[in-house]
C-alpha positions in Angstrom: 1.8 -42.2 -3.8 0.6 -39.0 -5.6 0.4 -39.0 -9.0 2.1 -36.9 -11.1 -0.8 -34.6 -12.0 -0.9 -33.6 -8.9 2.7 -32.9 -8.4 2.7 -30.4 -11.4 -0.2 -28.2 -9.9 1.3 -28.1 -6.9 4.4 -26.7 -7.5 2.5 -24.3 -9.9 0.7 -23.4 -6.9 3.6 -22.9 -4.8 5.5 -20.6 -7.5 2.4 -18.6 -8.4 2.3 -18.2 -4.1 6.0 -17.2 -3.6 5.9 -14.4 -6.4 2.4 -13.0 -5.2 4.0 -12.9 -1.8 7.1 -11.4 -3.1 4.7 -9.0 -5.1 2.7 -7.9 -2.1 5.4 -7.5 0.1 7.4 -4.4 -2.1 4.0 -3.2 -3.1 1.1 -4.4 -5.6 -0.1 -2.3 -7.0 1.7 -0.1 -10.3 -0.3 2.7 -9.2 1.7 3.0 -5.8 5.3 3.1 -4.4 6.4 1.1 -1.4 8.8 4.1 -0.4 8.0 7.4 1.3 9.2 10.7 2.2 11.2 10.8 5.7 11.7 13.5 7.8 10.1 15.8 10.5 7.5 18.4 9.5 9.5 21.3 9.2 11.5 19.3 6.2 8.2 18.4 4.2 7.4 21.8 4.0 10.8 23.1 2.5 10.0 20.2 -0.1 8.3 23.2 -2.6 9.7 22.7 -5.6 9.6 25.8 -6.5 13.2 26.3 -8.9 14.5 23.7 -10.7 18.4 23.6 -11.6 20.9 21.8 -13.9 24.1 19.9 -12.0 27.6 19.4 -14.1 29.5 17.2 -11.9 31.8 19.2 -9.7 34.5 17.3 -8.2 36.4 14.4 -9.1 38.3 11.9 -6.9 41.1 9.8 -8.7 41.8 6.3 -8.5 44.8 3.9 -9.5 43.0 3.4 -12.4 40.2 5.5 -13.1 37.9 8.3 -11.1 35.1 9.3 -9.7 32.9 12.3 -10.7 30.5 13.9 -7.6 27.6 16.1 -8.2 26.8 18.5 -5.3 23.0 17.2 -5.2 23.5 17.9 -1.0 22.8 21.3 -1.9 19.6 21.2 -3.9 16.6 21.5 -2.5 14.5 18.9 -5.2 17.2 16.1 -5.2 17.8 16.3 -1.2 13.5 15.9 -1.2 13.1 13.2 -3.5 16.1 11.1 -1.8 18.5 10.2 -4.5 21.9 10.7 -4.8 23.9 10.2 -8.3 27.8 9.3 -9.9 30.1 8.9 -12.2 32.5 6.3 -12.5 35.1 6.3 -15.3 37.1 2.7 -15.2 40.6 2.4 -17.6 41.4 -0.8 -19.2 41.7 -3.6 -16.5 40.5 -1.2 -14.3 38.2 -3.1 -10.7 35.8 -1.1 -9.3 36.8 -2.6 -6.0 34.1 -4.6 -3.3 31.1 -2.2 -2.2 27.9 -2.5 -0.8 25.2 0.4 0.2 22.7 1.5 2.5 20.4 1.6 -0.6 19.2 0.3 -4.1 20.8 1.6 -7.6 20.6 1.6 -11.1 23.7 2.0 -12.9 24.1 2.9 -16.6 26.6 1.4 -19.3 27.1 4.7 -21.0 30.3 3.2 -22.5 32.3 0.2 -22.7 32.7 -3.1 -22.0 33.4 -5.4 -19.7 32.3 -8.3 -16.8 30.8 -7.9 -13.1 29.7 -9.3 -10.1 26.9 -9.3 -7.4 27.1 -11.8 -4.4 24.2 -12.3 -3.9 23.2 -13.6 0.3 22.5 -17.1 0.2 22.9 -18.2 -3.1 25.2 -20.7 -4.8 28.5 -20.5 -6.2 27.9 -22.0 -9.4 31.1 -21.5 -11.4 33.6 -24.0 -9.8 37.3 -24.5 -11.1 38.8 -27.9 -10.3 42.6 -29.3 -10.9 43.6 -30.8 -14.2 43.7 -34.8 -14.6 47.2 -34.1 -15.6 47.7 -31.9 -11.9 45.7 -34.8 -9.9 48.3 -37.6 -11.0 51.0 -35.0 -10.3 49.0 -34.8 -6.7 49.7 -37.4 -3.3 47.2 -39.7 -2.9 45.4 -38.3 -0.1 45.8 -35.3 -1.9 43.7 -36.4 -4.6 41.6 -38.5 -2.9 40.6 -34.8 -1.1 37.8 -33.1 -3.4 38.3 -30.0 -1.0 41.8 -29.4 -2.2 41.0 -30.4 -6.1 38.9 -27.0 -6.0 41.0 -24.1 -7.4 38.1 -21.6 -7.2 35.0 -20.8 -6.6 32.5 -18.6 -7.0 28.8 -16.8 -8.3 28.1 -16.0 -11.7 30.0 -13.6 -13.3 27.9 -10.9 -15.8 29.1 -9.7 -19.4 28.1 -5.5 -19.7 28.2 -3.8 -23.1 27.2 -0.2 -23.6 23.6 1.0 -22.5 23.1 -1.7 -20.2 21.5 -1.2 -17.3 22.5 -3.4 -13.8 20.1 -3.6 -11.0 22.0 -4.1 -7.4 19.8 -4.3 -4.4 20.9 -2.2 -1.2 22.9 -4.2 1.0 25.2 -6.1 -1.7 28.6 -6.9 -2.5 29.6 -5.9 -5.9 32.2 -5.3 -7.9 33.2 -3.9 -11.9 36.2 -4.6 -14.1 36.9 -3.5 -17.4 38.5 -6.1 -20.0 38.2 -3.9 -22.8 41.0 -1.4 -24.6 38.3 1.4 -23.9 37.2 3.6 -21.0 33.8 2.6 -18.8 32.1 4.9 -18.6 29.1 4.4 -16.1 26.3 6.7 -14.2 25.0 5.7 -11.1 21.7 6.5 -9.3 21.2 5.2 -5.4 17.5 5.9 -4.0 18.0 7.0 -0.5 14.2 7.0 0.4 13.4 3.7 -0.8 12.3 1.3 2.0 15.3 -1.0 1.9 17.4 1.8 3.3 16.8 1.4 7.4 19.5 4.3 8.0 19.3 8.1 7.2 18.8 10.0 4.0 22.3 9.8 2.7 24.1 7.8 0.4 26.5 5.3 2.7 28.6 3.2 1.0 30.8 0.2 2.3 34.5 -0.3 1.2 35.5 -4.5 1.2 39.3 -3.7 0.4 41.1 -1.0 -0.2 41.2 2.4 1.5 39.2 5.4 -0.9 41.1 8.2 -1.2 39.5 11.2 0.4 40.4 14.7 -1.3 37.4 16.5 -1.0 38.2 19.6 0.3 35.9 20.9 3.4 34.7 24.1 3.4 33.0 23.3 -0.1 31.7 20.3 0.6 30.8 19.9 4.5 27.9 18.5 3.5 30.1 15.3 3.0 32.4 15.1 5.9 32.0 11.2 6.4 33.1 11.6 3.5 36.3 13.8 3.7 37.4 11.7 7.0 40.4 9.0 6.5 37.7 6.0 4.8 38.7 2.2 5.5 37.5 -0.6 4.3 35.7 -2.3 6.8 38.0 -5.0 7.5 40.2 -2.2 9.2 37.8 -1.8 12.3 38.1 -5.2 13.7 41.1 -6.3 15.7 44.0 -8.4 13.7 43.4 -11.0 16.8 39.4 -11.5 15.9 39.9 -11.8 11.9 43.0 -13.6 11.8 40.5 -16.2 14.2 37.3 -15.6 11.5 39.3 -16.1 8.4 41.9 -19.1 9.9 44.7 -16.8 8.9 47.7 -15.7 9.2 48.2 -11.8 11.3 50.1 -10.6 8.5 47.9 -11.6 6.1 44.7 -10.0 8.0 46.8 -6.3 7.5 46.4 -7.1 4.0 42.9 -7.4 4.5 42.9 -3.7 6.3 44.4 -2.2 3.8 45.7 0.6 5.9 48.5 1.5 3.4 46.6 0.8 0.4 47.2 4.2 -1.9 45.2 3.2 -4.6 42.0 4.6 -4.3 38.2 2.9 -5.0 39.4 1.4 -8.6 42.8 -0.6 -8.5 44.6 -1.7 -11.7 44.8 -5.5 -12.4 48.4 -5.4 -14.3 47.9 -8.8 -15.5 44.2 -8.9 -16.4 41.2 -10.2 -14.3 41.5 -13.9 -14.0 38.1 -15.4 -13.6 35.8 -18.5 -14.5 33.9 -17.5 -17.6 32.3 -20.4 -20.1 34.2 -19.4 -23.7 31.7 -19.7 -26.4 34.5 -22.3 -28.4 34.5 -26.2 -26.6 38.9 -27.0 -26.5 40.3 -30.1 -26.0 41.4 -31.2 -22.6 45.2 -31.0 -22.9 47.4 -32.6 -20.6 49.5 -29.4 -19.6 46.2 -27.2 -19.0 46.2 -25.6 -16.0 42.5 -25.2 -15.3 39.2 -27.0 -16.5 36.4 -24.4 -15.5 33.3 -26.2 -15.1 30.7 -24.0 -14.4 27.8 -26.2 -12.6 23.9 -26.9 -13.5 21.7 -24.0 -13.7 19.5 -24.0 -10.5 16.1 -25.5 -11.3 12.5 -26.9 -9.6 13.4 -30.3 -10.1 12.1 -33.7 -7.9 14.7 -33.9 -5.1 15.8 -37.6 -4.0 14.1 -37.6 -1.3 10.6 -37.4 -2.9 10.1 -33.9 -2.3 7.5 -33.0 -5.0 9.4 -29.3 -5.9 13.3 -29.8 -5.2 14.8 -29.4 -1.8 14.8 -25.3 -2.7 11.8 -23.7 -3.7 11.7 -20.2 -1.6 11.9 -16.7 -2.3 15.9 -17.0 -2.4 15.8 -19.5 -5.5 13.9 -17.1 -7.4 16.4 -14.3 -6.4 19.2 -16.3 -7.3 18.0 -16.8 -11.2 17.5 -13.3 -11.2 18.4 -11.3 -14.3 20.8 -8.6 -13.1 21.2 -6.7 -16.4 18.9 -5.1 -19.2 20.2 -3.2 -22.6 17.7 -0.3 -23.4 19.9 1.2 -26.6 18.9 -1.9 -29.1 16.8 0.0 -31.1 14.9 -2.8 -31.6 14.1 -3.4 -28.4 12.2 0.0 -28.4 8.5 -0.2 -27.4 7.7 3.5 -28.6 9.1 4.1 -31.9 8.5 7.0 -35.0 10.5 7.0 -37.7 10.4 11.0 -38.2 10.4 11.4 -33.8 12.8 9.0 -32.0 12.3 6.3 -29.9 11.3 5.1 -26.0 12.9 2.0 -24.7 11.8 1.2 -20.8 13.4 -1.6 -18.1 10.6 -2.3 -15.6 9.6 -4.7 -13.2 7.1 -6.2 -16.6 10.7 -7.0 -18.7 13.1 -7.0 -15.8 12.2 -8.8 -13.0 14.7 -7.4 -10.5 13.0 -3.8 -10.4 10.2 -5.2 -8.1 13.3 -5.6 -4.8 15.1 -2.5 -6.7 12.1 -0.6 -6.6 13.1 1.5 -9.4 13.1 1.7 -13.2 14.8 3.5 -15.9 13.5 4.8 -19.2 16.3 5.9 -22.2 14.6 8.5 -24.8 16.1 9.5 -27.7 14.9 12.2 -30.1 15.6 13.0 -33.9 16.8 16.3 -34.5 13.8 18.8 -33.7 11.1 16.5 -32.6 9.3 16.3 -29.1 8.2 14.3 -26.9 4.2 15.1 -25.9 3.9 17.3 -22.3 3.5 14.0 -19.6 4.1 13.7 -16.3 5.2 10.7 -13.9 2.2 9.3 -12.0 4.3 7.4 -9.0 8.0 8.6 -9.3 10.5 11.4 -9.4 12.6 12.0 -12.4 16.4 11.8 -12.5 17.5 12.7 -16.5 20.9 12.0 -17.6 21.9 13.1 -21.0 23.8 10.8 -22.9 24.1 12.8 -26.1 22.8 16.1 -28.2 20.9 18.8 -26.5 17.4 20.0 -25.8 15.2 22.4 -24.1 13.7 21.1 -20.9 10.2 22.8 -20.0 8.8 21.8 -16.3 5.6 22.9 -14.6 4.5 22.8 -11.3 0.9 22.6 -9.8 0.2 26.3 -9.6 1.1 26.4 -13.3 4.2 28.0 -12.7 6.7 27.1 -14.9 9.6 26.1 -12.6 12.1 25.2 -15.1 12.9 26.3 -19.0 16.2 26.4 -20.3 18.0 23.3 -22.0 20.2 20.8 -21.4 23.5 18.5 -22.5 25.4 16.3 -22.3 26.6 14.9 -19.0 23.8 16.9 -17.3 21.5 16.2 -14.8 18.2 17.3 -14.2 15.5 16.1 -11.5 11.8 16.5 -11.9 9.2 15.8 -9.2 6.5 13.8 -9.0 3.6 14.7 -11.3 5.3 17.6 -12.5 4.3 18.2 -16.3 7.5 17.9 -18.1 7.9 19.2 -22.6 11.0 18.3 -24.0 12.1 19.2 -27.8 15.3 18.2 -29.4 17.9 20.5 -30.9 18.5 19.9 -34.5 22.0 18.1 -33.3 19.3 15.3 -31.6 18.9 14.1 -27.8 19.1 11.4 -26.3 19.1 10.5 -22.0 18.3 8.0 -20.0 15.9 8.5 -17.1 15.9 6.9 -14.0 12.4 6.6 -12.2 11.8 5.9 -8.2 9.6 3.4 -8.8 9.3 -0.2 -9.8 6.5 0.4 -13.3 6.8 4.4 -13.4 3.4 5.3 -15.1 2.9 8.6 -17.4 0.2 10.1 -17.9 0.3 12.1 -21.6 -1.5 15.3 -22.6 -1.6 14.7 -26.4 -1.7 11.3 -28.9 -2.4 8.6 -28.7 -3.6 7.0 -24.4 -3.3 11.0 -23.7 -5.8 12.2 -21.1 -7.1 14.5 -23.9 -8.3 11.5 -26.0 -9.7 9.7 -23.2 -11.6 13.0 -22.5 -16.0 13.3 -24.3 -15.3 16.2 -26.9 -17.8 18.4 -24.5 -15.6 17.8 -21.6 -13.0 19.1 -23.5 -15.5 21.7 -24.6 -16.7 23.2 -21.8 -13.8 22.9 -20.1 -11.5 25.3 -22.2 -14.6 27.4 -23.6 -13.8 26.1 -27.4 -16.2 25.1 -30.0 -16.8 21.4 -30.4 -14.5 21.7 -33.8 -11.6 23.2 -31.5 -12.5 20.6 -29.1 -12.0 17.8 -32.0 -9.0 19.4 -32.9 -7.4 19.4 -29.1 -7.3 16.2 -29.6 -7.4 14.0 -32.4 -4.7 16.7 -34.6 -1.9 14.5 -32.7 -3.8 11.6 -32.5 -1.7 9.6 -34.8 1.3 9.6 -33.2 2.4 8.5 -29.7 4.5 10.1 -26.8 7.2 10.9 -29.8 6.2 13.7 -32.4 7.9 14.6 -35.4 8.7 18.4 -36.3 6.3 20.3 -37.0 6.8 24.0 -38.9 10.3 23.8 -37.3 11.4 27.1 -37.6 8.6 28.6 -35.6 8.4 26.4 -33.1 11.6 25.7 -32.1 11.6 29.9 -32.3 8.5 29.7 -29.6 10.2 27.6 -27.4 12.9 30.6 -27.1 13.9 31.8 -22.9 12.6 35.6 -22.9 14.8 37.0 -21.7 12.9 40.1 -20.4 
């Protein structure tokens, strides 16, 4: 019989082996991205990124309890080549975003509001259970009371709360829903990475609805690229015959017709008139009452333990268990969780696979940057990812330079606008006087920025003589280039504000 001293190392070895396999499956090196451009040689040659442009929401699709805003990214070459698609959801109080899944992973950023969401991970247990109270069991017949299945009122996977500033990770092909249980609007911005290797269809965003009948009010002449969206959309049940569904689900044909939602006109966001009733643990334990309708019993957490059959690491210790235990949201608004902070400049907060492990699966990451008035984000490039900037507050000026040293964008961004910055293109950002805040969505789980100036920058990494000879500078000038901003990292406090901002103005001539 194995001793405890041999069992524990064996469990740890198996765990490390599983994690290593997971990292290997999704690309081990942080400088590599397991995604690539899909398409023929002609399409590849069209990705020149010569002129970037800001985009605003161009269309609003109403539902019963909110609306969806669309950005015309399909008409822009840079978004098509980067393989990303964006949406903006506005959900009213008591609004439920119907369960859906997509052909590619996505990140959801909560711009404002609070509520709950659920992600139905395949193969994971329903750890929240509701059973009948002792009073209800006494009122039931003896045979019914002895039936465990009839004692069960509801059972589902864990429900998660979300608040302003949360990033929610949704894997490809996984059903999810969202509900606004607050009094104010919920605004959510989503970025889908259609070029991710998890998508084996085509480089288009495809949403599969499990309920309802999404409305289609697109104008064909203006949005011909979204012909699939214009057609009469149905949920996935509508494509099956009622007889087959009736047999598969064990319900009547009348129920099947309701599931198919052929006459449902509420859209993708529906209103729950009396509030959503779901199992959620309360913060205060309440005494049991005879007239209590339900008792909420969240089951024990899934943990690697010694199984009853004598196994060393429990009955389930594979990748499915690791997936089920992943945290699904991370807040990047909290100033105390900032990764880079300058009291006179601003702060940067990152959500990547190092602090948000499920992003190893999603293969995306997000960064929130806040610049105080007239502060500067050092010129930099992202080594291994494209970047989608979504402005949440304020206004700022952006300059982007390509591999030929040409300016491909030189303009201002304001709230709710987006801009795509291609991989390796150099970008610099300067805030207006009211400050500037945005969220960057990147197409790599551990996106790496290479900074040009300041601490940990490329100039600091070069010897003084290399800088001097490369730029024909004196050693004194080279040291000034290397060290004049050497006491700050990434976020720079403003210097000579009026003159510096004047230099940023666009030359109309």
